[in-house]
SETI-361982 format. One record per residue (C-alpha): x, y, z. Coordinates in steps of 0.1 Angstrom, whole numbers, plus 5000, padded with zeros to 4 digits. Layout:
N
<r><X>X</X><Y>Y</Y><Z>Z</Z></r>
...
//
This chain:
74
<r><X>4924</X><Y>5274</Y><Z>5020</Z></r>
<r><X>4953</X><Y>5250</Y><Z>5012</Z></r>
<r><X>4949</X><Y>5234</Y><Z>5046</Z></r>
<r><X>4912</X><Y>5227</Y><Z>5040</Z></r>
<r><X>4920</X><Y>5211</Y><Z>5006</Z></r>
<r><X>4947</X><Y>5189</Y><Z>5021</Z></r>
<r><X>4923</X><Y>5179</Y><Z>5049</Z></r>
<r><X>4896</X><Y>5171</Y><Z>5023</Z></r>
<r><X>4920</X><Y>5150</Y><Z>5003</Z></r>
<r><X>4930</X><Y>5131</Y><Z>5034</Z></r>
<r><X>4894</X><Y>5124</Y><Z>5042</Z></r>
<r><X>4887</X><Y>5112</Y><Z>5007</Z></r>
<r><X>4918</X><Y>5090</Y><Z>5006</Z></r>
<r><X>4908</X><Y>5075</Y><Z>5039</Z></r>
<r><X>4873</X><Y>5069</Y><Z>5028</Z></r>
<r><X>4883</X><Y>5052</Y><Z>4995</Z></r>
<r><X>4909</X><Y>5031</Y><Z>5013</Z></r>
<r><X>4883</X><Y>5020</Y><Z>5039</Z></r>
<r><X>4858</X><Y>5012</Y><Z>5012</Z></r>
<r><X>4884</X><Y>4990</Y><Z>4993</Z></r>
<r><X>4893</X><Y>4972</Y><Z>5025</Z></r>
<r><X>4856</X><Y>4967</Y><Z>5034</Z></r>
<r><X>4845</X><Y>4954</Y><Z>5000</Z></r>
<r><X>4875</X><Y>4930</Y><Z>4996</Z></r>
<r><X>4875</X><Y>4910</Y><Z>5028</Z></r>
<r><X>4886</X><Y>4877</Y><Z>5011</Z></r>
<r><X>4918</X><Y>4864</Y><Z>5028</Z></r>
<r><X>4947</X><Y>4858</Y><Z>5004</Z></r>
<r><X>4982</X><Y>4846</Y><Z>5009</Z></r>
<r><X>5010</X><Y>4864</Y><Z>4990</Z></r>
<r><X>5039</X><Y>4841</Y><Z>4981</Z></r>
<r><X>5071</X><Y>4861</Y><Z>4981</Z></r>
<r><X>5095</X><Y>4836</Y><Z>4967</Z></r>
<r><X>5093</X><Y>4805</Y><Z>4945</Z></r>
<r><X>5096</X><Y>4771</Y><Z>4961</Z></r>
<r><X>5133</X><Y>4761</Y><Z>4966</Z></r>
<r><X>5138</X><Y>4728</Y><Z>4982</Z></r>
<r><X>5103</X><Y>4728</Y><Z>4995</Z></r>
<r><X>5108</X><Y>4761</Y><Z>5013</Z></r>
<r><X>5091</X><Y>4794</Y><Z>5004</Z></r>
<r><X>5083</X><Y>4826</Y><Z>5021</Z></r>
<r><X>5047</X><Y>4839</Y><Z>5024</Z></r>
<r><X>5029</X><Y>4869</Y><Z>5039</Z></r>
<r><X>5004</X><Y>4858</Y><Z>5066</Z></r>
<r><X>4968</X><Y>4856</Y><Z>5053</Z></r>
<r><X>4953</X><Y>4891</Y><Z>5051</Z></r>
<r><X>4923</X><Y>4906</Y><Z>5034</Z></r>
<r><X>4928</X><Y>4914</Y><Z>4998</Z></r>
<r><X>4917</X><Y>4950</Y><Z>5002</Z></r>
<r><X>4942</X><Y>4956</Y><Z>5029</Z></r>
<r><X>4970</X><Y>4941</Y><Z>5008</Z></r>
<r><X>4960</X><Y>4964</Y><Z>4979</Z></r>
<r><X>4959</X><Y>4995</Y><Z>5000</Z></r>
<r><X>4992</X><Y>4988</Y><Z>5018</Z></r>
<r><X>5009</X><Y>4981</Y><Z>4984</Z></r>
<r><X>4996</X><Y>5014</Y><Z>4971</Z></r>
<r><X>5008</X><Y>5034</Y><Z>5001</Z></r>
<r><X>5042</X><Y>5016</Y><Z>5001</Z></r>
<r><X>5045</X><Y>5026</Y><Z>4965</Z></r>
<r><X>5037</X><Y>5062</Y><Z>4972</Z></r>
<r><X>5063</X><Y>5062</Y><Z>5000</Z></r>
<r><X>5090</X><Y>5047</Y><Z>4978</Z></r>
<r><X>5082</X><Y>5072</Y><Z>4951</Z></r>
<r><X>5084</X><Y>5101</Y><Z>4976</Z></r>
<r><X>5117</X><Y>5089</Y><Z>4990</Z></r>
<r><X>5131</X><Y>5085</Y><Z>4956</Z></r>
<r><X>5121</X><Y>5120</Y><Z>4946</Z></r>
<r><X>5136</X><Y>5135</Y><Z>4978</Z></r>
<r><X>5169</X><Y>5116</Y><Z>4972</Z></r>
<r><X>5170</X><Y>5126</Y><Z>4935</Z></r>
<r><X>5169</X><Y>5163</Y><Z>4945</Z></r>
<r><X>5201</X><Y>5159</Y><Z>4965</Z></r>
<r><X>5220</X><Y>5147</Y><Z>4934</Z></r>
<r><X>5209</X><Y>5175</Y><Z>4910</Z></r>
//
């Protein structure tokens, strides 16, 4: 039963992520640093929805890794 619920959660997450990417196809450029001597670093143009979904999953990964590391120091 637990395996079925995890599978359904995976399908729902993939569906919502796909919908966000599909509905937000406007290309944006993310500037990572302020201009310093006319040089700044940017992310190549990518769809806004993809940027949002990737940011969300990177945040989940960082939170998970932080939680795993904090268990070692208890």
